[in-house]
N, C-alpha and C positions, 0 to 999 in steps of 0.2 A: 480311487480318488475321495479323501476324505472330507464329509459333508463341512460345509462352513458354522461356524460355531455361531449361535444365537445369540441376540443380542439385542435388549432393551431402548426403545426409541427414548428413555429417561439416560439409561446409563452411557448413549452415542452422543446425546446430548452433554452430562457433564465430560467426557471425554475429549468432546471436542474445542470443549472451555477451558479444558486443563492442558490441553494442546498449547493454546493460545496465552496462555500465561495468567488466566484467569482465574484460576483458583488460590494464586498468591494473594497475600494480604501485603496491601499496598506497604509500603516504608514508612516506620513511625519518624524518621528523622530524615537527614538529609541525604538524599539524591546524588548521588554518583556516578560514574563513569563503568564503576561494576552491575549495578543496577541497568544501564543501559544495556548494556553486553547481554547481560542475562534475556532481556526482553530482545534482544538481536537475535539470539541462537533460538528462543522461542520461534519467532517467526520468519525467521529465514532471509525478511530483506520487507524496503516499504515502501509503497508506492507512493508517486511523486506525481502533482498534482499542482497546474496555476494558477487556480482559483483559490484565492484569499479573504473570501468574504468574511470567514470568522477566524480560520488559522491556515497556512499552509496546510496540507494536507497531511505529510510523513511526521508531521511533531505529535500528533493530533492521537496515534496508535500507542506512544510510548505515554500522553497522559491518561490514556483510558486504562492501563495495567499500571502507573507509578501514583498517578497524581502528578501535584505543583515539581513539575522541575526546570533544570536551566536549559532552554533549546540552546544555548552555544554549544552546551557539553554535546548537546547531539552533532549540530554542525562541527565542532573539532572531529570526531570521529570521521566525519568524507575528510577535512581539511583543517590542521595538517598533520592529523594523526592516518590519515589513510587507512582506515581498516574499513571504510566503508568506498565504493566509488561508483558512477551512476552508469546505468545502462538499460537496455530493452531487456528487462526480465521478467515479471507477467506485465505491467506497462513499462513506461519509463521508472525506474525505480531505482532507490539507494540499495546494495546489494553489499555483503561480506566479500571483503577482497580476494578473500579465501578461493571463492567461486567462481572467481575472473577466468581462472585455465577451461572448469568447464563450460563457459560459454562461449571460446573460441570456434566451437564448431559454428556457432553459429554467425558468428562475424566471420570467417570463411563462406560460410554460404547466402552470403547475404543477394549474390546474383539472381538464387530464386526467392526469399523469402522476404527482401528490402521491399518498403511500397515500389509503385512504377514508375514516380518520377526519380528518386533515387536511380533507380536501374538504369532507366533510360539517359539521363548525364550522363551518367559512369560509361556507359557503353559510348553515346551517342559524339560527348565532351570531355576523351579522359583528359585531353591537355589542359583543359580549363578548369576539371577537380584536380590536377597534380599543381596547377596555378594558385590554387585555396589552401592546398598541404602547403608549399611551399611558402607561402603566406605566415600560417599559423608558425611555420619550420622557424625563421626570420621571426617572426615579432609575438609571439604567443608567449602569454596568454594572453587569447583575442578572443571577442566577440562572432556570432554569425554577423552583426551589424558594421564589423570593421572591414568586412567585404562588400561590401554593398556597395553601389557606384557613387562615384565624386559628381557634387552639383554640377561641377563646374566643367563637366566634358561630355560631350553628346550619347544620347541613349545610344546605351550597346557599344561601345568603344573600350571600354572598364571593366567595372566589377556590376552584373545584373545584380540587385539583391534579391529576389529572389531567388535566381539558380545561386547566387552567393550561399545563399541559408539551404540549399538542397544538398550542394556540394559537401558544406560542412556536416549538413546530419548523412553524407553517406559516409564520410568519412571517420563520423561516432558510430555507425553499425556497423559498419568494416575492422573496427577498433585501431585504425592509425592516428586516433586523436582519441581524446577522454576531455571530462570536464576537470578543470584544474578546481576550478572553485566557484560561487556565485556570488553575483552581485547584489548590495540591497535593494533591489529591485525584481532579484531570484533571476536575470540572464544568465545563463552559464557561458563562462569563459572559457576557452578550448585551448588544449596545448596537447603536444606529440604526448603520445601514449608512456614512449619510456621515461619521461620528463615529469609524470604527472604518477604511475601506479609507483610502488616499491621494488626493486630491482629484484629482490628473494621472489617475488611472486611471478616476472615476468621471466624467471630462470625457472617455474615450471616446467616439466617437457609437457603437449599437448595432451592429456590426453584420448584415446580410443572415441569417437563418437558416442556409442554404446555407453562405454563406462562413464563419462559425463553424463549423461542421460540419468544415467540408472541414479548418481550422483545428485541430480537434483531430484530427480522423484523421491530421494531418499529425503532430503529438505521439506520435501512437498509434503510427506506422507507422516515425520515427526512432526511440522507445521498444524497438520489437520486432526492427528489422532487416530481417528476411522473416518475414511472417505468412498465415495465411489471414483472407477479409474480416470473418468470424467472432471471429478474434482482434484484428483492428483495434476492430472494434466494441465488444468488452467491451470495453474501454479506459477510455473515456468512459461509457461504458453507451445506444449509441445505438441506436434500433429500428433493425430489420432492412433495410427500405426503405429508410430514408433512406441507412446505412451505405452499400449497396449503389449505389446512385446517387453518393455522395459518393466512395466508391472507384472507381468508371466515371470520374468526372471527374480524378482524378486518376492516372487511368491515361492518360485523353486527355490532359493536361499533361506526361507525363512523369516525374512523379513517382514514380510508381510501376510496376516496371518487372514485367509478366506474368511467373513461372516455375514450374517443375516438380519439386519438390523430391523427391527420390528418395525412394519410400515413403510418400508423405504423399498421401491421398485427394483431397484438396481444392485447387483450383488457390489459388497464392499468388501474393503479391507484394512484390519485395524494394525498397528505399528509397534511392533513387538514389544519395545520400550515403552508403550502408552498407559497411562493411569486410568485409574477411574476410580474418582471421589466421590465417595457418599455424600458429599453436598458441596454447593457453588456458595459461595458469599460474596460475591460482586458487586459493584454499582459503579458503570461509567455512562457514557454517553459516546458513541463509537462514529467516526468518520465514517462519508457514504462509501472513504476506498479504505475502510479496515482490511485487515485479511480476514476477519472471523468473517466478514458481512459481502464481498466484495464479488461471490458467484451467487447469483440469485437466487438460482435455483436449489443451491444448498440450505440459503438463510432459509428457504422456504419450507423445503423438506425437514432439517433441525428443530428450527424454531417454529414452524406456522405462521411465518412473518412474510408478508407483502412488500419487499421494497422494491421500487423503484426510483432512477435518478432521476428528477425534474429539472435539471441543471435550462438544457436546451428543450424544454417544452414550454411554449408559450404560457407567460403569468394567467390567464383567464383560463387555463386549458390543468393548469398545476392542482393536485388533489392536497398535497400534503406546503408543498412552500419550494424553494427556492434550492435551500443548503440542509437538508432534514438530516438529522442523526440519529438514527435509534437508542432504545434507554433497554440496559440493562441492568437487569436486576435480581439477583439470587441469579436461576441457570434459564429465564427467562428475557424476551427481548417484549418489552411489559408498554411502550408507548414511542414515541418519535417528539422530537423538537426541531423546529424553524430556528436557525439561529444566526447572527449577522453581532459580528463586533463595531459596532459603531466606534473606532475609536476618538474619532472627533470632539461625541459628546459621553467620552468617556462611557459608554454603555453597553451590556451587553444584552442584545435586544432578541426576545423569544416571542417570532411573529406569529407561531400557532403553538399547541399543544395539544398533542391528541394522544388519549391510551385505548390500547387493543382490546378488539372486544373479550368484553366478561372480563374486565381486569378492574377490579374493587381503584376507585378512586384513592381513598381513604390509605388505603398499601401505599400509593408509589409520591402520592403526593408530599411527603415528608424529604422522601430519599431523594427526590429528583430535583428537589428546591436547594438543598444540599449540596447534592451536585453541580448544580448551577451557582451557585456561590462559591464554589472552590477551585471553577473555572473562571469565573469574572477574576477572583485576585490574581488564577495565574496569568493570564491575561492582560493587566494591570488595569480592570474596568472597575469603577466603582461604584455602578447603579446597574441593575438588573430590572429592564419593562418585557414588558406579558404582555401579548395585543389579544383582541378578543375570538382569533380564528382557534377551532378545536374544541373540544370538549373537557379539555382537562386545563383551558385556560384560566378560566375563574378561581378554581381551587388551587393551581398554584399561584395566582396574585397573593390570594387569600396568605398563603402561606410564609411568602416573603415581604408581604406587610410586615404582621406579624415578627420576623423575624428581623425588619428595621431595614429590606429592605424596597 
C-alpha cells in the first residue's frame, strides 16, 4: 500500500479555500447567472436557515464569493429556472437539481431516517397523510398552514395544525411533494413533485444506492479539496459505514488521493483535481452556515479558529454575540463580527467586533471596514453603527468615521 503523500498545513488551507471559490477574484462588473452557477458548482449546495437578523443565510455565501449581486437572480435559479431544488442534503438546503436522483435513496429510506414524529404519523395515521397529499394534489402549491384546522370546527374533527405540518414534512422528506417556491415571509409552498421538478430530471433512472452515495461524496470532495472522511461524510450527512465504504472505493478508483496533512490527526484525502494556489487574496464575511465553516472541528483544524453558533445560547452567556460572522482575510480567519441589519433604521449594526489572538489590528481594520461598507450597500442600508463590545470595535469605528460612516 502506497504511503500517504505529505501535505503542509498551509497548503491544505489554500487548497480548501480554492475549492470553495476563494482563490477566484470577485467580478469587476455586473454579476450574472454564470457567476452564480460557478459558485454553486464550487460549493455544491447552499444551506437554508430561517434566521433573518442579517440576511437569509443562503444569500450570504454567494455574496462572500462574488460581492454585491442581485438576490432575485439566485431566487430565479430555484424558481422559475428549476436549476435548484430544496431538500434535506446537509441540513435543509438548495441543491442542484441534477442531484435529485442521487438523493432518492434517502427519500426511500424515510421510515428509518426521518424524524420520529414523522415516522409515527405515517405509521399510525396513513389515511391522514394521504388526505394531506390529496389536499396538495387538489390545491397546490399550498403552505403547511393551509392544512391547519378551521377555527369554526371542533378540535380534532378536521386538520390538526401540528399534525398537518408533520404530515406535510413527511411527504416532503419522502419526495412526494417539493417546495414549489417561497413566500415573501420565506414560508414554503408545497406541490406535487411531478409539478415542481423538470420532467427530464424525474425521468433519470434511480441510481444504485452505492453509486448515488459515491456521487454525493464526489461533490463533497471537490467542494473540500482536501478533507478527512468525517468532513466528507458531513457534507451530505451520510452514515459512517456508508461513507467509509464509498471513500475507500473512490480511493481505489483514484479520485481521492490519501494524504498526511501536517498537524491533522486523522487520515485525509485530496481530490485529484484540487489546485494548490500560491496565495489566497480573499476578503469576506462568512455566514455561520457557510460550507467553508459549518463543520466546526474542520474549521478549527484548518484555521485554528474556534467557532460556535450562539443563537440558542442565553444572551448573558454568549461570548461573541447572536449572529456572528467570521472574517476571512487572505488565507486566514482573522476576526469575527456580530451583525444585524436594522432595516427600519437603515443601519448595519456591528454589536461586537473581535480580532483573533495575535492578529495585528492595523492589518485588518481597513479591509473589514471596506467589507462592511460593501455589505451595507448590498443590503440597501445607508449607515453602519459599531457597538462597544470587542477589542476591534474602537479601531473599526474610527476607520468608518474617517470614511464618512
